[in-house]
N, C-alpha and C positions, 0 to 999 in steps of 0.2 A: 504494500499499499504506500503510494507516494506521500511524502510529507508535504502538507499544504501550509504555508506561511502567509499571513495577512498582516498588512501594515494598516493602522488607522489612517483614514483620509481626512485632510484638513482643507478648510477654504482658502487658506493662504498662509504665508510665512508668519504673520503676526498670531494666527490661530495656532499654529505649531509651537511658537515661542510660549504663548499663554498656557498651553497644554503642559509644556515642560515645567513651567513655574509653578503650576497648581499641583501637578502630579508629585513634585519634589517638596511641596509645601514650602516655597521660597518666598521671600519678601519682595514684592514687585518694585519697591522703592529702593532696594539694595540688591540688585540682580547680580549673582556670582557669575560674571560674563564668562569666566574661564570654563567653568562646568557646563553652563548653558551652551556655549559654542561647541564644546566637545560633543554633547548629546545631539544638538542640532545637525552637525556634520555627519554624525554616525547614522541618523535617520536618513539623510540624503545618501549615504553610502549603500544602505540597505535598498533603497529604491533603486539605485543604480544596478545593484547585483541582481535584482528581480526584473530588470530591463523595463522599469516603469519610467515613463516620460517625466522629466523634471521641469516644471514651469520656470520660466526665466526669473519670476519675481523671488523664487526660492533661492536661486543661485545669487541673486543681488544681495538678499539678505545675508547669505553666508559670507560674502565679501565684506559686508557692512560690519558683521560680527568680528571678522578677523582684523579689520581695520581698527575696530574699537579696542580690541584686546592689545594690539600692537601699541596704540597710543597710550594705553594704560601701563604699559611695561616700560615706557620712557621715563627716566628720572625727572623729577619736578624742575631741576636746573636746566633740563634741555627743552622745556616747553616755553612757547612764547606766551604773551598776554591773552591772545585769543583762544589758547588751549588750556587755560587755567580751570575752566569749568569742567565738570565731570563728563567725559565723553560719551557715557551712557544716557545723558539727560534727554536728548532728542528721542532716543529709542523708548525710554520709559514714558515719555509723553505720548507717543504713538500707541504704546501698549495699553495705557490708561483710557485713552479715547476709544480704542477698539473694544476694551472690556465693557465701557459704558454701553456701547451699541449691543454688544452681545447679551449683556444683562437685559437690556430693554427688550430685545428680540425674544429671549426666553421668557420674560414676563408676559409678553403679548401672547405667546404660544399658550402658556399655562392658563391664561384667563380668557381664552377664546371659547365661545359657547358653540353648541351644535348648529345654530342658525347663523354662524359667522358674526354674531354681535360681540362686543367687547365690554367687559366690565371692569373699569379702572378703579379699584378700591384702595390702592396703595401705590406708593412709588417704588422703584427698585432701590435696593440698599445702597447708601452712599458709600463710596470708596473711602477707605481710611486716610486720614490726613498725611501730609507729607512728613517724611522722617529725615533726620540728618544723614548726609552721605558719609561713608567710612573713609578713613584716610588711605592714601596710596600704599603705605606700608601694609595695612591690614589686607588689601586686595591682592598684593603680591606674595603674601605668605604661603608657602608651600607650592608656588606655581613657577614653572620654568617655561622659557621659550621652545625647549626641545618637546614639550607636550603639545604645543601648538602646531609645531612643524610636522610632528608625528601624525596628527590627525589630518592635516592638510595634505601631506604626501599620500596617505592611504586613500583619500578621497579622489585625489588626481590619478593615482595608480588604478583604481577601480574604473575610473572614466576611461582611462587609456586602454584597459584591458577588454572593454565592452565594444569591440570592433564589429563591423558588419561582415557578411560572408565574403564580399568582394575584396575587402581590405586584408582579410585573413589570408588571401592566396598569395600575398607578398611576403618576401623574406623578412622575417623580424630582425630588428637592430637592437642589440643589447644596450640598455640605457645605464649610463653612469649613475652610481648612487653617491651622494655627498652627505656630509654630516656637518653640523654646526661646529663640533669640536675640531674637525680637520681645517675648516675655514678660519677659526680663531687662531689656530696655530700658524696658518699661512699669513693671516693679516698681522700678526705680531712680528713675524720674521720680516714682513715687508716694511713695517714701522721702524725696524732697526735701520733701514737704508733711507727711508724717505721721512720728511717732516710731517707730511699729512698724505692721506689716501683719499681719492675720490670714488664715490660710488659709481658714477658714470664710467669710470675707467674700468671698475670691476665688471660692470655689465657688458662692456665692449669686449673684454677677454673671455667672458663666460661662454661655454659651449652649448648651454641650454637654459631655458627659463628656470628650471629647478635649481641649477647652480647659482643663477642670479638671486633668487629668493633665499638660497642658503647663505650667500654672502651678506644679504640684508639682515637676516636673522642673527648672523654672527656679530654684525656691527651693533644691533641692539642689545645683544647679550653683553658684548665688551662694555657698552655704555652703562648697562644695569650694574655690571660689577665695579663701575667707577674705574675702569682702566683707560677709557678714552673719553674725549669730548666729541659730540656730533654737533655740527653747525649747518645750518641751511637758511639762505637769505629769503627764500620765498617758498610758497606751498609746492610748487612744481620744479623748483631749482634743484641743483646738485646737492648731494649731502657730502660734506667734508669731515673726515675723521682725523682727529688730532690726539696724540698721546697726552695723557695728563702729566702736568709738571711734576707731581710727586713720583709718577713712574720713571720719568727720565732721570730725576735727581738720584733716586735710590738704585737706578741701574737695573729695574726689575721689568725689562722688556721681553723677557722670556714668557711663553704661554704656560 
């Protein structure tokens, strides 16, 4: 007897996120973005393995979650004034608005009579008032960039493996695997020779998108470890990595 696996169907990415928050009894005003991102990407991976079509809005939300997590991993000293607010704020506002509409829709369904008349005898429950946001140190506790990278590469690997019958006739090319640790070691050796390293230069010499992403994650990890300083003049401008003065003075340029 074949094993039948069914995944719950959601109306959209906000519906899926709200389900994950309620299932895990999480505080919607203090979303543990790392755990929620991991579970969200895992759901998409399962959809991909079952050859289910993934709507574009689900992929956009996945990219949004990864972006929020990367921004939260940046040290406070590396953020400009525009990024001082919690990066989850816009997402939380969208979730709260969606929850209001979902509660209202459920209320209308519950109070609909057989002849399609509505009896409105009470309002939906008010959503709890705003709570203070946690500190960056509390959010980063026990979380590493390696976890984010691992989930992301699993999702991308699953998408790569789900090829159609025509493409499967071509000879496969072995794909290089890269790790954040290897790129950290490579970057630290480069910093022994150069005063600064440009992300654009790393992207140009990368042999694949995965290698470029790994370089970027390694730069963020080095910044989080306070080994380097990241500088960016504009949102879409190049990212410059410079060794921290303490590292140079102590001679601790080895990885």
